[in-house]
N, C-alpha and C positions, 0 to 999 in steps of 0.2 A: 586305460590305454586302448583297449579294444573298441570302446565306444568312440573315442576320438578318431580312430582309424576309419570307422564307418562313416563318420561325418565328413572326413576328408575325402573318402571315396565318392560320396554323393555329389560333391561339388567340383572335384578335380583340383581343389586348392587346399592349402593348409586350413585347418579349423580356425574359424574366427577371422579369416581373411576378408577384407572389405574391398569394395570396388575402388579402382584407381581414381584418385581425386581428379576431378575435371571441373574447373571453375566455370567453364562455359555451360556445362549441364546444370550446374547449381543456379546460375543466373537465369537460365531458361525455365527452371522450376519455379523460381520466384516470380518471374514475369507471367507465366501461365496461371499460377495460383492467384495472384492479385486480380488478373483479368476475370477469372472464373468466380472468385469471391464477390467481385463487384457486379458481375452480370447475373449470377444465379443466386447469390447469397451464400454466406459461409456454410450454413448447414447443408445446402443442396449440392455444393461442389464436392465431388468425390476424389479420392486419391487416384482412382483409375483415370478419371478425366484429366487430372492435373498432369500425370506422367505422360499420358497420350499426347496432350497439347505440347508438352516440353520435348517429346521425342526421346524419352528415356524410360528405363524400367523402374519398377517399384523399389528394388534394392538400392538404386541410386538415391531416391527420395529418402529412404530409411537411413542411408549412410549419412546424409547431410542434415536431415531434420527430424528423423525418427518417425514422424507421423504428420498428419495435417495440422494438428495443434502446434507442432514445432515450427512449421512454416509461418503460421500466423504470428506466433510470439516473436519469431526472429524479425519479421517485418516491423513490428511495433517497437521492439527494443532497439533495432538499428536506427530508426528515425529519431527516437527520443534520446538515444545516446549522442547523436550529432547535435540535437537541441541543447543538451546539457553542456556539451563542449563549447557551444556558441555562447551560452549564458556565462560560463567561466571566462571566456575570452573577452566578452564585453565588459564584465565587472572589473577587469584589469586595465581598461582603457584610461588614458590620462586626458579626458575631455570634460567638457561641462556636463552637468546632469542632463540638460536638454539634448545635447548631442549624443550622449550615451543611450538615451531613450530612443533617439532616431536610429542609431546603429542597431540596437537590440530589436526594434520593431522591423526595420528593413531586413535584417538578417533572418528574422523569424519568417517573414513573408517569403523570402527567397527559398528558405528551407522547405516551407509549405509547398511552394510551386514545384520544387525539385522532386518532392515525394507526393504529388497531387493524388495519385491513385491510391496510395496507402492512406492518405488523409480522407479520401472519399469513403473508404471502408471504415475508417475510425468513426466518422460521423454516422454512418449507417448503423454500426454496432452500438454507439453511445446513445443516439437519439431514437433509433428504430426499435422494432420488436426484438426480443431475445432470439439469437440465432445459434445458440449452443457453443459460441466461441469461448475459449478459456478466458478467465478473468485477467484483465490488464488494468492497472490503476491509472486511468487517464487523468483523473482529478489531481493526483499527486503531482503530475508534471505541470498541469495548468496552474496549480498553486505556486510552483516554483517561478513561473513567469510572473504571476501576480506579485510575489514577494520581491522579485528583482525590480519591477517597475516601482513598487511602493518604496523600496529603499532609495532608489534614484530620486524620486519625488521628494522624499524627506531630506535627502542631501541638498537638493536644490533649495528647499525652504530654509534650511540651516545656513546655507551660504548666501542667502539673499537673492539668489537667481530667480526663485519663484516667491510669490507673495505668501504670507502666512494664511493658512487655511486648512481645510480637511484633506490630508494627504490621501486618504482612501478614495474620496470623491474624485480627486485629480487622477488617481491611478485608474479608476473605472473609465474616465473620459479617454485616456490613452488606450486602454485595452479594448474599449468599444470600437475605436477607429481601426485597430489592428484586426479584430474579429470580423468587422465588415469587409475589410480588404481581403481577408482569407475566404470568406463566404462568397464574395464576388468571383473569386478564382474558381470556386466549385460550381456555382450556378450560372454566372454570366461572364465567362471569360472574354466574350467579345467586347466588354466594357474596358478591358485592359487596365485594371487597377494595379499599376506597377509600383515599384519602390519609390519612385519620384513623386507620384501622386499621393502616396501615403505620407511622404515627408511634408508635402504642402498642407495636408489635413492636420498633421501633428503641429506644424508651425502655427496654425490658427488656434489650436488648443493652448500652445505655449504663450501666444499673445494674450490669451485670456487669463492665464495664471501667473504671468510674469509680474515681478515686483514693480511698484510704482517708480522707484529710482531707476530701474533698468529700462523702463519704457521711456523715461525722460531722456536718458542718455542716448537711446536709439532714435529720439526725435519723433515719436509717434504722437503728434499733437492732438489728434482727435481723442485717442484713448487717454492721453495725459490730462486733458481737460475734464474728462469724466471722472478720472481717479481723484483729481485734486479739487473737484467741485467748482471749476471755473467755466463750465459750459453753461448753456441757457438754463438748465434745471438748477445747476449749482448757484447761479446768480440770483435766481428766484428765491432759493432757500436763504441766501445771504441777506436779501432785502427783507424777507420775513423776519429773520433773526434781528435785523436792525430795528424794525418796527416794534418788536417785542421789548 
């Protein structure tokens, strides 16, 4: 009891009292931390600099995040929590496989753009030299995106929407387009690779993996001739076959 009284007397507040919650201060801490992490590197950014830039005291940072590692992990968990919610929402859509892939890819790009500064830090940590940041399993979340696209491609193959083929190869074609769109946001935002442009690129991929019957119904005559061997090359092969 005596010891508790000493602690209370030192602060003027009951022992264990925390700073009054202030969400504006919390947001300023997150904003200043991500700016410093990206500008100086995670290892070089200090708690002192973070709280100074946010205009708060160290106890406020400790109250919300405990330490610098806590801020970093919160940033990553928050972004990927939204990502997982988006994955679940898309999996429940009652659309075609191609349209669900479009939705998943477009929503992923929107989320990436919304958290572009956190994404920039993530790329620096993942691809750059070690910065002493606490471990975060980026690969596990990327695999969830791969699995979601792979499942949708397999569904499209089973339903006849996509032609029979290697679902993994088709998955990588889609993911490659999404990754390029995201990296353009990081490196060349002036190119304005938005959701609509990504959709057009995906449509080109879907034209390549669509089933022959679906292409016939859509009236894509040039592709139809190639698939059914009735173009110039196909006629040459037919004539060779007749001569044999």
